[in-house]
C-alpha positions, -999 to 999 in steps of 0.1 A, spaced: -343 -176 -190 -322 -183 -221 -321 -208 -249 -299 -217 -279 -311 -214 -315 -302 -248 -329 -319 -246 -363 -338 -223 -385 -362 -226 -415 -379 -197 -432 -401 -189 -462 -403 -152 -469 -405 -127 -497 -368 -132 -501 -349 -163 -513 -345 -176 -478 -356 -212 -479 -321 -221 -491 -303 -221 -457 -270 -214 -474 -283 -181 -489 -282 -152 -465 -300 -124 -482 -280 -124 -514 -296 -104 -542 -326 -90 -523 -359 -90 -540 -376 -56 -544 -412 -46 -551 -430 -15 -562 -465 -28 -556 -466 -22 -518 -471 -59 -513 -442 -84 -507 -454 -119 -516 -435 -150 -503 -412 -169 -526 -424 -204 -521 -404 -236 -528 -417 -267 -546 -438 -285 -519 -432 -319 -535 -401 -322 -513 -421 -317 -481 -456 -330 -488 -475 -358 -504 -490 -342 -536 -525 -355 -528 -524 -340 -493 -508 -308 -505 -536 -302 -530 -561 -300 -501 -540 -278 -479 -542 -240 -477 -512 -219 -487 -501 -209 -451 -503 -246 -440 -479 -257 -468 -456 -228 -460 -456 -237 -423 -449 -274 -429 -421 -266 -453 -405 -241 -430 -407 -264 -401 -392 -293 -421 -363 -271 -432 -358 -260 -396 -357 -296 -382 -334 -307 -409 -311 -278 -402 -311 -286 -365 -306 -323 -373 -336 -331 -350 -362 -357 -358 -387 -352 -330 -391 -320 -309 -403 -321 -273 -429 -295 -281 -444 -276 -311 -455 -240 -304 -466 -215 -331 -478 -179 -331 -501 -164 -357 -522 -133 -357 -546 -142 -385 -542 -180 -388 -552 -196 -420 -568 -165 -435 -571 -178 -470 -592 -208 -459 -613 -186 -436 -621 -163 -465 -630 -193 -487 -653 -208 -460 -671 -175 -453 -675 -167 -490 -691 -202 -495 -716 -195 -467 -728 -164 -485 -727 -177 -521 -743 -210 -513 -769 -195 -489 -755 -216 -460 -761 -249 -480 -737 -275 -495 -708 -263 -473 -677 -286 -474 -660 -291 -440 -624 -289 -454 -622 -251 -455 -637 -248 -420 -613 -274 -405 -583 -257 -422 -594 -222 -412 -587 -228 -375 -556 -210 -362 -539 -241 -348 -542 -260 -380 -505 -254 -389 -490 -267 -356 -515 -296 -357 -505 -306 -393 -468 -304 -384 -475 -328 -355 -494 -351 -377 -466 -352 -403 -440 -359 -375 -464 -382 -356 -455 -360 -326 -478 -365 -296 -460 -339 -274 -471 -305 -262 -487 -285 -290 -499 -250 -287 -508 -220 -309 -508 -184 -297 -531 -159 -314 -522 -126 -297 -521 -101 -325 -487 -84 -325 -475 -105 -296 -484 -139 -312 -448 -150 -321 -433 -136 -289 -458 -155 -268 -447 -187 -285 -410 -178 -278 -417 -171 -242 -437 -203 -237 -408 -223 -253 -382 -206 -230 -403 -214 -199 -407 -250 -209 -369 -252 -213 -362 -233 -181 -385 -255 -161 -369 -286 -175 -400 -298 -193 -384 -298 -227 -349 -299 -243 -357 -290 -279 -388 -270 -288 -399 -262 -324 -414 -227 -325 -428 -208 -354 -443 -174 -364 -464 -172 -395 -490 -151 -413 -503 -148 -448 -516 -117 -466 -545 -123 -490 -557 -98 -516 -589 -93 -496 -571 -86 -464 -548 -62 -482 -579 -42 -493 -593 -43 -457 -561 -29 -442 -558 -4 -470 -592 11 -459 -577 19 -425 -546 34 -441 -521 8 -430 -506 8 -465 -490 36 -484 -513 53 -510 -484 60 -533 -463 33 -549 -428 30 -534 -398 8 -540 -393 -14 -510 -356 -6 -510 -365 31 -505 -389 25 -476 -366 39 -450 -365 73 -468 -403 77 -469 -418 107 -452 -455 97 -456 -478 75 -435 -484 38 -442 -461 10 -451 -460 -21 -474 -477 -54 -468 -458 -86 -462 -461 -122 -450 -439 -151 -440 -433 -183 -420 -402 -187 -399 -394 -217 -376 -367 -222 -350 -355 -250 -328 -348 -236 -293 -326 -259 -272 -311 -261 -238 -281 -279 -253 -249 -259 -260 -234 -269 -293 -208 -253 -316 -233 -256 -345 -259 -234 -327 -267 -201 -343 -270 -179 -312 -281 -177 -276 -315 -160 -271 -310 -142 -238 -344 -125 -234 -377 -114 -249 -398 -85 -236 -433 -75 -247 -445 -39 -240 -481 -29 -246 -489 7 -255 -459 24 -238 -465 61 -230 -433 73 -245 -399 63 -259 -385 67 -224 -406 36 -214 -388 16 -241 -354 29 -230 -362 18 -194 -372 -17 -206 -340 -20 -226 -318 -10 -196 -337 -35 -174 -332 -62 -200 -294 -55 -203 -290 -53 -165 -307 -87 -161 -281 -102 -185 -251 -83 -169 -247 -62 -200 -248 -24 -206 -256 -2 -236 -220 -3 -248 -222 -41 -251 -247 -39 -280 -229 -42 -313 -260 -41 -335 -296 -30 -331 -321 -43 -357 -351 -19 -359 -386 -27 -372 -386 5 -392 -415 2 -418 -414 36 -435 -445 49 -417 -436 84 -406 -458 81 -375 -448 46 -364 -411 50 -369 -407 78 -344 -396 56 -315 -371 36 -336 -356 68 -350 -354 84 -315 -336 53 -301 -313 51 -331 -303 88 -328 -300 90 -290 -301 62 -266 -286 36 -290 -265 60 -311 -232 42 -304 -245 8 -318 -246 -1 -355 -281 1 -369 -300 -22 -393 -336 -27 -404 -356 -55 -420 -392 -46 -431 -381 -36 -466 -373 -73 -471 -404 -90 -455 -430 -62 -454 -453 -55 -424 -473 -82 -407 -480 -91 -371 -454 -119 -367 -426 -101 -386 -405 -104 -355 -398 -140 -365 -380 -126 -397 -359 -103 -375 -350 -132 -352 -339 -153 -382 -318 -124 -394 -301 -119 -360 -294 -156 -357 -278 -157 -392 -257 -125 -385 -243 -140 -352 -235 -173 -368 -219 -160 -400 -205 -128 -384 -216 -109 -415 -241 -81 -420 -257 -78 -455 -249 -43 -467 -285 -36 -478 -299 -39 -442 -275 -14 -426 -285 21 -418 -252 39 -423 -217 26 -425 -199 7 -397 -168 -13 -392 -173 -41 -367 -145 -65 -358 -169 -90 -343 -206 -91 -335 -213 -104 -301 -246 -89 -289 -277 -80 -310 -308 -62 -298 -340 -62 -318 -367 -35 -313 -399 -40 -332 -434 -27 -330 -468 -32 -347 -492 -3 -349 -478 15 -318 -495 -10 -296 -473 -41 -295 -437 -33 -288 -411 -61 -286 -375 -64 -275 -352 -94 -282 -316 -99 -269 -292 -123 -286 -256 -132 -279 -229 -150 -299 -222 -186 -289 
């Protein structure tokens, strides 16, 4: 299965909603929490409707709108999203109201908007799209499940253009909950220095990234998505190596064909061991880059990496501040992404230049 990336739209902790801007002047933090830089929603939503919507819903609708405009597509054949935590802000609001009001006088809005498929449903309502609409809530595999579903729809001839998205928001309360299980670093650290950290924990992040996957070859496409693999709880780094070799063989490529590998290195000394092993051994002849110092850690952060790979292949440029080391590449034809969340959900993506 393969598909072309026809358009992208992303809201992240970087200035990415401007599609012409490719990670110029990266935003840093020392608070261990990278918040999204949000656009004015007046361009995307009726102000009256926007006032009633939760933050992640507005981010999702805006990112999807930017993506469709970028792809020059008015109506997708399907809308598929992946989110681990859904509309967390509205869920917190609804549960807090239950406690504070002693289960009385509850307004239905927060409950309706707390459901995980609210974002894809609202996008469909905005577009008046009655086509296939699905939301995957599979923890660290949420976005990848959406990608695989879209690729299967295209491969089976059931869709030509599919709008897919990966999105999650981080609230102050959820930040504190994850902090209690030591997901975040205890010391303050500059996000730009994350890769040099020798302690456990990482920095929090969030984002909403959308893509139009298409079966139609076009000179304006960003890249060709050649494969996605999900690996649950591998026993060792050798299991990841084996899956990479299978993926390359399926696409008539070998390890020497990979020009750039984008790693999901997040600065956690325990979680980065596989990435560092692959970088220094099996994939040592490929250029290396990473991305979580720009978007932080969250379950659907693979969507940020996918956006980055698509932009690199289309522009044939690699921002200096994502590289690990110094490389001279005449052209970039094949990119591999290796990402993982919590040592449980491991993901591989393979992209080629169009």
